[in-house]
N, CA, C and O atoms as a Tripos MOL2 file, in Angstrom:
@<TRIPOS>MOLECULE
protein
  208   207    52     0     0
PROTEIN
NO_CHARGES

@<TRIPOS>ATOM
      1 N          60.4640  -76.6950   82.7830 N.3       1 MET1
      2 CA         60.3570  -75.4110   82.1340 C.3       1 MET1
      3 C          59.2430  -74.5600   82.7530 C.2       1 MET1
      4 O          59.4010  -73.3560   82.9540 O.2       1 MET1
      5 N          58.1370  -75.2020   83.0450 N.am      2 ILE2
      6 CA         57.0130  -74.4580   83.6320 C.3       2 ILE2
      7 C          57.4080  -73.9130   84.9990 C.2       2 ILE2
      8 O          57.1150  -72.7600   85.3160 O.2       2 ILE2
      9 N          58.0700  -74.7330   85.8070 N.am      3 ALA3
     10 CA         58.4870  -74.2830   87.1440 C.3       3 ALA3
     11 C          59.4800  -73.1240   87.0420 C.2       3 ALA3
     12 O          59.4100  -72.1690   87.8140 O.2       3 ALA3
     13 N          60.3930  -73.2160   86.0920 N.am      4 ALA4
     14 CA         61.3680  -72.1290   85.9170 C.3       4 ALA4
     15 C          60.6670  -70.8450   85.4860 C.2       4 ALA4
     16 O          60.9730  -69.7670   85.9960 O.2       4 ALA4
     17 N          59.7320  -70.9590   84.5510 N.am      5 ALA5
     18 CA         59.0070  -69.7710   84.0900 C.3       5 ALA5
     19 C          58.1750  -69.1740   85.2220 C.2       5 ALA5
     20 O          58.1290  -67.9550   85.3850 O.2       5 ALA5
     21 N          57.5200  -70.0310   86.0040 N.am      6 ALA6
     22 CA         56.7050  -69.5370   87.1160 C.3       6 ALA6
     23 C          57.5720  -68.8600   88.1710 C.2       6 ALA6
     24 O          57.2110  -67.8040   88.6910 O.2       6 ALA6
     25 N          58.7130  -69.4650   88.4860 N.am      7 SER7
     26 CA         59.5670  -68.8710   89.5150 C.3       7 SER7
     27 C          60.1350  -67.5310   89.0640 C.2       7 SER7
     28 O          60.2370  -66.6070   89.8710 O.2       7 SER7
     29 N          60.5020  -67.4070   87.8020 N.am      8 TRP8
     30 CA         61.0000  -66.1250   87.3020 C.3       8 TRP8
     31 C          59.8890  -65.0850   87.2450 C.2       8 TRP8
     32 O          60.1390  -63.8960   87.4460 O.2       8 TRP8
     33 N          58.6740  -65.5200   86.9750 N.am      9 THR9
     34 CA         57.5360  -64.5980   86.9930 C.3       9 THR9
     35 C          57.3370  -64.0480   88.4060 C.2       9 THR9
     36 O          57.1280  -62.8490   88.5940 O.2       9 THR9
     37 N          57.4040  -64.9350   89.3880 N.am     10 ILE10
     38 CA         57.2560  -64.5130   90.7780 C.3      10 ILE10
     39 C          58.4070  -63.5830   91.1660 C.2      10 ILE10
     40 O          58.1860  -62.5290   91.7620 O.2      10 ILE10
     41 N          59.6180  -63.9740   90.8280 N.am     11 TYR11
     42 CA         60.7880  -63.1610   91.1650 C.3      11 TYR11
     43 C          60.6640  -61.7560   90.5680 C.2      11 TYR11
     44 O          60.8680  -60.7610   91.2650 O.2      11 TYR11
     45 N          60.3350  -61.6800   89.2990 N.am     12 GLY12
     46 CA         60.2280  -60.3810   88.6400 C.3      12 GLY12
     47 C          59.1450  -59.5130   89.2410 C.2      12 GLY12
     48 O          59.3290  -58.3090   89.4200 O.2      12 GLY12
     49 N          58.0130  -60.1270   89.5540 N.am     13 ALA13
     50 CA         56.9130  -59.3640   90.1490 C.3      13 ALA13
     51 C          57.2880  -58.8440   91.5260 C.2      13 ALA13
     52 O          57.0110  -57.6910   91.8560 O.2      13 ALA13
     53 N          57.9150  -59.6870   92.3280 N.am     14 VAL14
     54 CA         58.3190  -59.2720   93.6760 C.3      14 VAL14
     55 C          59.3950  -58.1990   93.6070 C.2      14 VAL14
     56 O          59.3550  -57.2280   94.3620 O.2      14 VAL14
     57 N          60.3470  -58.3680   92.7110 N.am     15 LYS15
     58 CA         61.4080  -57.3660   92.5860 C.3      15 LYS15
     59 C          60.8200  -56.0070   92.2190 C.2      15 LYS15
     60 O          61.2160  -54.9880   92.7840 O.2      15 LYS15
     61 N          59.8900  -55.9860   91.2880 N.am     16 GLN16
     62 CA         59.2650  -54.7340   90.8870 C.3      16 GLN16
     63 C          58.4670  -54.1450   92.0470 C.2      16 GLN16
     64 O          58.5000  -52.9360   92.2790 O.2      16 GLN16
     65 N          57.7530  -54.9980   92.7710 N.am     17 TRP17
     66 CA         56.9480  -54.5290   93.8970 C.3      17 TRP17
     67 C          57.8340  -53.9330   94.9860 C.2      17 TRP17
     68 O          57.5280  -52.8660   95.5180 O.2      17 TRP17
     69 N          58.9410  -54.6200   95.3220 N.am     18 VAL18
     70 CA         59.8430  -54.1500   96.3730 C.3      18 VAL18
     71 C          60.4630  -52.8080   95.9970 C.2      18 VAL18
     72 O          60.6340  -51.9450   96.8580 O.2      18 VAL18
     73 N          60.7950  -52.6240   94.7400 N.am     19 ASN19
     74 CA         61.4620  -51.4010   94.3020 C.3      19 ASN19
     75 C          60.5020  -50.2470   94.0100 C.2      19 ASN19
     76 O          60.9500  -49.1280   93.7590 O.2      19 ASN19
     77 N          59.2110  -50.4930   94.0380 N.am     20 ALA20
     78 CA         58.2410  -49.4330   93.7650 C.3      20 ALA20
     79 C          58.1300  -48.5030   94.9690 C.2      20 ALA20
     80 O          57.8900  -48.9650   96.0850 O.2      20 ALA20
     81 N          58.3000  -47.2080   94.7580 N.am     21 PRO21
     82 CA         58.2270  -46.2760   95.8940 C.3      21 PRO21
     83 C          56.8230  -46.1600   96.4820 C.2      21 PRO21
     84 O          56.6710  -45.8680   97.6680 O.2      21 PRO21
     85 N          55.8200  -46.3830   95.6780 N.am     22 ASP22
     86 CA         54.4340  -46.2730   96.1410 C.3      22 ASP22
     87 C          53.7370  -47.6270   96.0670 C.2      22 ASP22
     88 O          52.6150  -47.7350   95.5730 O.2      22 ASP22
     89 N          54.4180  -48.6600   96.5660 N.am     23 ARG23
     90 CA         53.9030  -50.0290   96.4030 C.3      23 ARG23
     91 C          52.6100  -50.2460   97.1740 C.2      23 ARG23
     92 O          52.3510  -49.6390   98.2140 O.2      23 ARG23
     93 N          51.8270  -51.1310   96.6150 N.am     24 ILE24
     94 CA         50.5540  -51.5040   97.2180 C.3      24 ILE24
     95 C          50.8190  -52.4240   98.4110 C.2      24 ILE24
     96 O          51.9080  -52.9890   98.5160 O.2      24 ILE24
     97 N          49.8490  -52.5830   99.3070 N.am     25 PRO25
     98 CA         50.0390  -53.4980  100.4410 C.3      25 PRO25
     99 C          50.3010  -54.9290   99.9590 C.2      25 PRO25
    100 O          49.8530  -55.3310   98.8850 O.2      25 PRO25
    101 N          51.0290  -55.6760  100.7700 N.am     26 ALA26
    102 CA         51.4140  -57.0450  100.4080 C.3      26 ALA26
    103 C          50.1960  -57.9070  100.0890 C.2      26 ALA26
    104 O          50.2370  -58.7150   99.1600 O.2      26 ALA26
    105 N          49.1290  -57.7460  100.8380 N.am     27 GLU27
    106 CA         47.9280  -58.5490  100.6060 C.3      27 GLU27
    107 C          47.3540  -58.2960   99.2210 C.2      27 GLU27
    108 O          46.8780  -59.2210   98.5630 O.2      27 GLU27
    109 N          47.3980  -57.0480   98.7790 N.am     28 ASP28
    110 CA         46.9050  -56.7150   97.4460 C.3      28 ASP28
    111 C          47.8640  -57.2120   96.3750 C.2      28 ASP28
    112 O          47.4390  -57.6370   95.3010 O.2      28 ASP28
    113 N          49.1490  -57.1580   96.6670 N.am     29 PHE29
    114 CA         50.1470  -57.6310   95.7100 C.3      29 PHE29
    115 C          49.9970  -59.1210   95.4440 C.2      29 PHE29
    116 O          50.1570  -59.5700   94.3090 O.2      29 PHE29
    117 N          49.6930  -59.8820   96.4760 N.am     30 VAL30
    118 CA         49.5410  -61.3310   96.2940 C.3      30 VAL30
    119 C          48.4500  -61.6240   95.2760 C.2      30 VAL30
    120 O          48.6120  -62.5110   94.4380 O.2      30 VAL30
    121 N          47.3590  -60.9050   95.3330 N.am     31 ALA31
    122 CA         46.2770  -61.1170   94.3670 C.3      31 ALA31
    123 C          46.7480  -60.8200   92.9440 C.2      31 ALA31
    124 O          46.4040  -61.5460   92.0110 O.2      31 ALA31
    125 N          47.5260  -59.7660   92.7800 N.am     32 VAL32
    126 CA         48.0690  -59.4170   91.4610 C.3      32 VAL32
    127 C          49.0640  -60.4790   91.0010 C.2      32 VAL32
    128 O          49.0430  -60.8910   89.8420 O.2      32 VAL32
    129 N          49.9280  -60.9170   91.9030 N.am     33 ALA33
    130 CA         50.9350  -61.9210   91.5540 C.3      33 ALA33
    131 C          50.2900  -63.2290   91.1310 C.2      33 ALA33
    132 O          50.7640  -63.8810   90.2010 O.2      33 ALA33
    133 N          49.2250  -63.6160   91.7970 N.am     34 ILE34
    134 CA         48.5240  -64.8460   91.4170 C.3      34 ILE34
    135 C          47.9940  -64.7310   89.9970 C.2      34 ILE34
    136 O          48.0670  -65.6940   89.2340 O.2      34 ILE34
    137 N          47.4670  -63.5800   89.6330 N.am     35 GLU35
    138 CA         46.9620  -63.3830   88.2740 C.3      35 GLU35
    139 C          48.0760  -63.4870   87.2370 C.2      35 GLU35
    140 O          47.8320  -63.9070   86.1060 O.2      35 GLU35
    141 N          49.2970  -63.1060   87.6140 N.am     36 LEU36
    142 CA         50.4330  -63.1990   86.7010 C.3      36 LEU36
    143 C          50.9550  -64.6240   86.5770 C.2      36 LEU36
    144 O          51.3220  -65.0590   85.4860 O.2      36 LEU36
    145 N          50.9900  -65.3410   87.6750 N.am     37 VAL37
    146 CA         51.6020  -66.6670   87.7070 C.3      37 VAL37
    147 C          50.6380  -67.7600   87.2370 C.2      37 VAL37
    148 O          51.0670  -68.7400   86.6280 O.2      37 VAL37
    149 N          49.3730  -67.6040   87.5060 N.am     38 GLN38
    150 CA         48.4140  -68.6530   87.1830 C.3      38 GLN38
    151 C          48.4310  -69.0640   85.7020 C.2      38 GLN38
    152 O          48.4090  -70.2640   85.4290 O.2      38 GLN38
    153 N          48.4680  -68.1470   84.7430 N.am     39 PRO39
    154 CA         48.5150  -68.5830   83.3400 C.3      39 PRO39
    155 C          49.7750  -69.4020   83.0110 C.2      39 PRO39
    156 O          49.7320  -70.3190   82.1910 O.2      39 PRO39
    157 N          50.8770  -69.0610   83.6540 N.am     40 VAL40
    158 CA         52.1110  -69.8140   83.4270 C.3      40 VAL40
    159 C          51.9380  -71.2450   83.9320 C.2      40 VAL40
    160 O          52.3090  -72.2010   83.2510 O.2      40 VAL40
    161 N          51.3770  -71.3810   85.1200 N.am     41 LEU41
    162 CA         51.1610  -72.7170   85.6690 C.3      41 LEU41
    163 C          50.1270  -73.5010   84.8700 C.2      41 LEU41
    164 O          50.2730  -74.7080   84.6740 O.2      41 LEU41
    165 N          49.1010  -72.8270   84.4180 N.am     42 MET42
    166 CA         48.0610  -73.5130   83.6360 C.3      42 MET42
    167 C          48.6170  -74.0180   82.3100 C.2      42 MET42
    168 O          48.1360  -75.0190   81.7780 O.2      42 MET42
    169 N          49.6150  -73.3400   81.7780 N.am     43 ALA43
    170 CA         50.2340  -73.7990   80.5310 C.3      43 ALA43
    171 C          50.8500  -75.1780   80.7100 C.2      43 ALA43
    172 O          50.9340  -75.9510   79.7560 O.2      43 ALA43
    173 N          51.2760  -75.4850   81.9140 N.am     44 GLY44
    174 CA         51.8490  -76.7960   82.1890 C.3      44 GLY44
    175 C          50.8250  -77.9020   82.2110 C.2      44 GLY44
    176 O          51.1860  -79.0780   82.1610 O.2      44 GLY44
    177 N          49.5620  -77.5560   82.2850 N.am     45 LEU45
    178 CA         48.4980  -78.5670   82.3030 C.3      45 LEU45
    179 C          47.9980  -78.9160   80.9140 C.2      45 LEU45
    180 O          47.2530  -79.8810   80.7430 O.2      45 LEU45
    181 N          48.4010  -78.1450   79.9280 N.am     46 GLN46
    182 CA         47.9510  -78.3780   78.5560 C.3      46 GLN46
    183 C          48.6580  -79.6170   78.0010 C.2      46 GLN46
    184 O          49.8580  -79.7930   78.2130 O.2      46 GLN46
    185 N          47.9270  -80.4660   77.3000 N.am     47 PRO47
    186 CA         48.5800  -81.6310   76.7070 C.3      47 PRO47
    187 C          49.5410  -81.2000   75.6010 C.2      47 PRO47
    188 O          49.3100  -80.2110   74.9060 O.2      47 PRO47
    189 N          50.6120  -81.9570   75.4550 N.am     48 LEU48
    190 CA         51.5590  -81.6830   74.3790 C.3      48 LEU48
    191 C          50.9390  -82.0470   73.0530 C.2      48 LEU48
    192 O          50.2030  -83.0300   72.9670 O.2      48 LEU48
    193 N          51.2200  -81.2760   72.0110 N.am     49 PRO49
    194 CA         50.6750  -81.6290   70.6840 C.3      49 PRO49
    195 C          51.3080  -82.9390   70.2140 C.2      49 PRO49
    196 O          52.4440  -83.2660   70.5570 O.2      49 PRO49
    197 N          50.5460  -83.6610   69.4300 N.am     50 ASN50
    198 CA         51.0640  -84.9200   68.8710 C.3      50 ASN50
    199 C          52.2290  -84.6410   67.9580 C.2      50 ASN50
    200 O          52.1600  -83.7590   67.1020 O.2      50 ASN50
    201 N          53.2850  -85.3800   68.1330 N.am     51 GLN51
    202 CA         54.4520  -85.2370   67.2910 C.3      51 GLN51
    203 C          54.3620  -86.2700   66.1670 C.2      51 GLN51
    204 O          54.1470  -87.4520   66.4360 O.2      51 GLN51
    205 N          54.5240  -85.8440   64.9170 N.am     52 PRO52
    206 CA         54.4410  -86.8140   63.8140 C.3      52 PRO52
    207 C          55.6350  -87.7430   63.7660 C.2      52 PRO52
    208 O          55.7080  -88.6100   62.8960 O.2      52 PRO52
@<TRIPOS>BOND
     1     1     2 1
     2     2     3 1
     3     3     4 2
     4     3     5 am
     5     5     6 1
     6     6     7 1
     7     7     8 2
     8     7     9 am
     9     9    10 1
    10    10    11 1
    11    11    12 2
    12    11    13 am
    13    13    14 1
    14    14    15 1
    15    15    16 2
    16    15    17 am
    17    17    18 1
    18    18    19 1
    19    19    20 2
    20    19    21 am
    21    21    22 1
    22    22    23 1
    23    23    24 2
    24    23    25 am
    25    25    26 1
    26    26    27 1
    27    27    28 2
    28    27    29 am
    29    29    30 1
    30    30    31 1
    31    31    32 2
    32    31    33 am
    33    33    34 1
    34    34    35 1
    35    35    36 2
    36    35    37 am
    37    37    38 1
    38    38    39 1
    39    39    40 2
    40    39    41 am
    41    41    42 1
    42    42    43 1
    43    43    44 2
    44    43    45 am
    45    45    46 1
    46    46    47 1
    47    47    48 2
    48    47    49 am
    49    49    50 1
    50    50    51 1
    51    51    52 2
    52    51    53 am
    53    53    54 1
    54    54    55 1
    55    55    56 2
    56    55    57 am
    57    57    58 1
    58    58    59 1
    59    59    60 2
    60    59    61 am
    61    61    62 1
    62    62    63 1
    63    63    64 2
    64    63    65 am
    65    65    66 1
    66    66    67 1
    67    67    68 2
    68    67    69 am
    69    69    70 1
    70    70    71 1
    71    71    72 2
    72    71    73 am
    73    73    74 1
    74    74    75 1
    75    75    76 2
    76    75    77 am
    77    77    78 1
    78    78    79 1
    79    79    80 2
    80    79    81 am
    81    81    82 1
    82    82    83 1
    83    83    84 2
    84    83    85 am
    85    85    86 1
    86    86    87 1
    87    87    88 2
    88    87    89 am
    89    89    90 1
    90    90    91 1
    91    91    92 2
    92    91    93 am
    93    93    94 1
    94    94    95 1
    95    95    96 2
    96    95    97 am
    97    97    98 1
    98    98    99 1
    99    99   100 2
   100    99   101 am
   101   101   102 1
   102   102   103 1
   103   103   104 2
   104   103   105 am
   105   105   106 1
   106   106   107 1
   107   107   108 2
   108   107   109 am
   109   109   110 1
   110   110   111 1
   111   111   112 2
   112   111   113 am
   113   113   114 1
   114   114   115 1
   115   115   116 2
   116   115   117 am
   117   117   118 1
   118   118   119 1
   119   119   120 2
   120   119   121 am
   121   121   122 1
   122   122   123 1
   123   123   124 2
   124   123   125 am
   125   125   126 1
   126   126   127 1
   127   127   128 2
   128   127   129 am
   129   129   130 1
   130   130   131 1
   131   131   132 2
   132   131   133 am
   133   133   134 1
   134   134   135 1
   135   135   136 2
   136   135   137 am
   137   137   138 1
   138   138   139 1
   139   139   140 2
   140   139   141 am
   141   141   142 1
   142   142   143 1
   143   143   144 2
   144   143   145 am
   145   145   146 1
   146   146   147 1
   147   147   148 2
   148   147   149 am
   149   149   150 1
   150   150   151 1
   151   151   152 2
   152   151   153 am
   153   153   154 1
   154   154   155 1
   155   155   156 2
   156   155   157 am
   157   157   158 1
   158   158   159 1
   159   159   160 2
   160   159   161 am
   161   161   162 1
   162   162   163 1
   163   163   164 2
   164   163   165 am
   165   165   166 1
   166   166   167 1
   167   167   168 2
   168   167   169 am
   169   169   170 1
   170   170   171 1
   171   171   172 2
   172   171   173 am
   173   173   174 1
   174   174   175 1
   175   175   176 2
   176   175   177 am
   177   177   178 1
   178   178   179 1
   179   179   180 2
   180   179   181 am
   181   181   182 1
   182   182   183 1
   183   183   184 2
   184   183   185 am
   185   185   186 1
   186   186   187 1
   187   187   188 2
   188   187   189 am
   189   189   190 1
   190   190   191 1
   191   191   192 2
   192   191   193 am
   193   193   194 1
   194   194   195 1
   195   195   196 2
   196   195   197 am
   197   197   198 1
   198   198   199 1
   199   199   200 2
   200   199   201 am
   201   201   202 1
   202   202   203 1
   203   203   204 2
   204   203   205 am
   205   205   206 1
   206   206   207 1
   207   207   208 2
@<TRIPOS>SUBSTRUCTURE
     1 MET1         2 RESIDUE 1 A MET
     2 ILE2         6 RESIDUE 1 A ILE
     3 ALA3        10 RESIDUE 1 A ALA
     4 ALA4        14 RESIDUE 1 A ALA
     5 ALA5        18 RESIDUE 1 A ALA
     6 ALA6        22 RESIDUE 1 A ALA
     7 SER7        26 RESIDUE 1 A SER
     8 TRP8        30 RESIDUE 1 A TRP
     9 THR9        34 RESIDUE 1 A THR
    10 ILE10       38 RESIDUE 1 A ILE
    11 TYR11       42 RESIDUE 1 A TYR
    12 GLY12       46 RESIDUE 1 A GLY
    13 ALA13       50 RESIDUE 1 A ALA
    14 VAL14       54 RESIDUE 1 A VAL
    15 LYS15       58 RESIDUE 1 A LYS
    16 GLN16       62 RESIDUE 1 A GLN
    17 TRP17       66 RESIDUE 1 A TRP
    18 VAL18       70 RESIDUE 1 A VAL
    19 ASN19       74 RESIDUE 1 A ASN
    20 ALA20       78 RESIDUE 1 A ALA
    21 PRO21       82 RESIDUE 1 A PRO
    22 ASP22       86 RESIDUE 1 A ASP
    23 ARG23       90 RESIDUE 1 A ARG
    24 ILE24       94 RESIDUE 1 A ILE
    25 PRO25       98 RESIDUE 1 A PRO
    26 ALA26      102 RESIDUE 1 A ALA
    27 GLU27      106 RESIDUE 1 A GLU
    28 ASP28      110 RESIDUE 1 A ASP
    29 PHE29      114 RESIDUE 1 A PHE
    30 VAL30      118 RESIDUE 1 A VAL
    31 ALA31      122 RESIDUE 1 A ALA
    32 VAL32      126 RESIDUE 1 A VAL
    33 ALA33      130 RESIDUE 1 A ALA
    34 ILE34      134 RESIDUE 1 A ILE
    35 GLU35      138 RESIDUE 1 A GLU
    36 LEU36      142 RESIDUE 1 A LEU
    37 VAL37      146 RESIDUE 1 A VAL
    38 GLN38      150 RESIDUE 1 A GLN
    39 PRO39      154 RESIDUE 1 A PRO
    40 VAL40      158 RESIDUE 1 A VAL
    41 LEU41      162 RESIDUE 1 A LEU
    42 MET42      166 RESIDUE 1 A MET
    43 ALA43      170 RESIDUE 1 A ALA
    44 GLY44      174 RESIDUE 1 A GLY
    45 LEU45      178 RESIDUE 1 A LEU
    46 GLN46      182 RESIDUE 1 A GLN
    47 PRO47      186 RESIDUE 1 A PRO
    48 LEU48      190 RESIDUE 1 A LEU
    49 PRO49      194 RESIDUE 1 A PRO
    50 ASN50      198 RESIDUE 1 A ASN
    51 GLN51      202 RESIDUE 1 A GLN
    52 PRO52      206 RESIDUE 1 A PRO
């Protein structure tokens, strides 16, 4: 699930960047994309709550 969420986050960000008429340089976009994807990936590191 985490990988799917991360990949869709990347896809959506890239799609928006590609379609933007005044897009920022690729190097700057990578920094923005990392900020978007990192929380999704970090969620995968959280322990699962105990199930009763």
